[in-house]
Legacy VTK file of the C-alpha trace (Angstrom):
# vtk DataFile Version 3.0
C-alpha trace
ASCII
DATASET POLYDATA
POINTS 163 float
150.491 131.204 91.911
153.425 132.912 90.281
154.011 134.642 86.993
157.364 136.093 85.889
155.949 139.574 86.294
153.424 139.084 89.103
152.865 136.961 92.267
149.307 136.017 93.301
148.407 134.610 96.690
144.976 133.034 96.926
143.394 131.940 100.151
140.063 130.126 100.370
138.050 129.670 103.529
134.802 127.741 103.636
132.171 127.425 106.281
131.290 123.847 107.082
127.705 122.822 107.559
127.320 119.424 109.189
123.804 118.351 108.327
123.796 115.399 110.749
124.115 117.885 113.612
121.005 119.779 112.546
117.608 118.782 113.910
115.297 117.954 111.032
112.220 119.127 112.954
113.582 122.695 112.916
113.174 122.791 109.117
109.779 121.191 108.456
107.932 124.516 108.477
110.280 126.010 105.920
109.115 126.748 102.385
112.619 126.222 101.075
112.849 123.278 98.617
116.525 122.778 99.503
115.642 122.413 103.190
113.042 119.797 102.219
115.551 117.838 100.152
118.202 117.992 102.878
115.897 116.614 105.587
117.117 113.183 104.533
120.680 114.042 105.609
119.854 115.715 108.925
120.002 114.135 112.348
117.220 111.642 112.992
116.941 108.229 114.614
116.057 104.977 112.867
112.620 105.163 114.487
112.014 108.593 112.933
112.674 107.558 109.314
108.972 107.193 108.416
108.108 110.460 110.132
110.883 112.307 108.280
109.520 111.128 104.934
105.939 111.964 105.924
106.980 115.514 106.837
108.988 115.769 103.619
105.875 114.850 101.594
103.842 117.412 103.546
106.453 120.044 102.688
106.262 119.160 98.981
102.495 119.569 99.010
102.689 122.857 100.900
105.311 124.355 98.565
103.198 123.636 95.450
106.216 123.137 93.188
105.935 122.268 89.534
106.292 118.527 88.718
109.869 118.884 87.432
111.070 120.460 90.676
109.108 117.915 92.707
110.846 115.063 90.875
114.272 116.629 91.358
113.805 117.176 95.087
112.090 113.832 95.580
114.847 112.033 93.666
117.508 113.561 95.898
115.536 112.719 99.042
114.905 109.121 97.954
118.574 108.670 97.100
119.556 109.163 100.731
116.487 108.014 102.631
114.969 104.962 100.978
112.365 103.299 103.164
111.945 99.544 103.349
108.686 98.007 102.084
107.516 97.647 105.690
108.328 101.293 106.430
106.471 102.327 103.255
103.380 100.467 104.530
103.636 102.295 107.861
104.062 105.572 105.977
100.894 104.920 103.967
98.994 104.217 107.195
100.331 107.476 108.648
99.403 109.449 105.524
95.870 108.017 105.669
95.556 109.324 109.260
96.241 112.889 108.093
93.565 115.389 107.140
91.791 113.789 104.152
92.491 116.770 101.886
96.221 116.725 102.706
96.382 112.937 102.359
94.807 113.084 98.904
97.241 115.807 97.817
100.168 113.673 98.992
98.808 110.729 97.036
98.422 112.970 93.968
102.106 113.916 93.960
103.307 112.676 90.576
106.474 111.246 92.053
105.223 109.785 95.318
104.898 106.195 94.222
105.520 106.073 90.492
108.814 104.184 90.974
107.061 101.612 93.155
104.364 101.282 90.494
106.938 100.719 87.774
108.634 98.060 89.892
105.323 96.307 90.580
104.493 96.447 86.863
107.854 94.886 85.960
107.299 92.074 88.471
103.803 91.405 87.127
105.169 91.270 83.583
107.918 88.858 84.658
105.315 86.672 86.325
103.131 86.623 83.172
106.133 85.626 81.071
106.979 82.886 83.582
103.394 81.590 83.433
103.537 81.417 79.624
106.886 79.620 79.749
105.501 77.139 82.309
102.587 76.390 79.978
105.081 75.784 77.167
106.991 73.424 79.511
110.290 75.339 79.551
112.824 73.996 82.080
112.754 75.782 85.450
116.359 76.980 85.199
115.652 78.611 81.798
112.504 80.321 83.136
114.475 81.593 86.132
117.290 82.864 83.927
115.029 84.717 81.487
112.530 86.170 83.986
115.027 86.692 86.826
112.544 85.040 89.189
114.033 82.596 91.734
113.324 78.904 91.026
111.496 78.572 94.371
109.089 81.332 93.345
108.555 79.716 89.931
107.624 76.475 91.692
105.018 78.415 93.710
103.638 79.898 90.496
103.393 76.372 89.074
101.580 75.112 92.196
99.116 78.003 92.186
98.465 77.538 88.478
97.355 73.942 89.016
94.676 74.850 91.581
LINES 1 164
163 0 1 2 3 4 5 6 7 8 9 10 11 12 13 14 15 16 17 18 19 20 21 22 23 24 25 26 27 28 29 30 31 32 33 34 35 36 37 38 39 40 41 42 43 44 45 46 47 48 49 50 51 52 53 54 55 56 57 58 59 60 61 62 63 64 65 66 67 68 69 70 71 72 73 74 75 76 77 78 79 80 81 82 83 84 85 86 87 88 89 90 91 92 93 94 95 96 97 98 99 100 101 102 103 104 105 106 107 108 109 110 111 112 113 114 115 116 117 118 119 120 121 122 123 124 125 126 127 128 129 130 131 132 133 134 135 136 137 138 139 140 141 142 143 144 145 146 147 148 149 150 151 152 153 154 155 156 157 158 159 160 161 162
């Protein structure tokens, strides 16, 4: 950087932290919320995904953070390590195997499954709307367009409704 009356030389040096090279297990006993959030970016195998999330949830319970901080950390974690529905089922089985007191505290986390609940609620509402439209004899393609439910699924709803 130069000025007519002065010359400034700036030099920046940064340390690089490669999270993928860190072992996630080395951080699970930490009480640092940032360490908990960054577990999702550390080195783990595909088979360890469920275990990483289980340990993350244990960390959240142990740290006893306020709900706002829990949501922030959980949101970051979920952004980078989103489990499939099958993995979520395995996770729930694993959580239920934990000490009952710890398992109940994990289930009480305000953020643990509220997004899943909202998604399930939206799907139930779509299904109810589809059922009403079927009763009113709307064309299948219109029902599918409005409810965003595939035509094949609407046909199943129709079949089950006639039982």
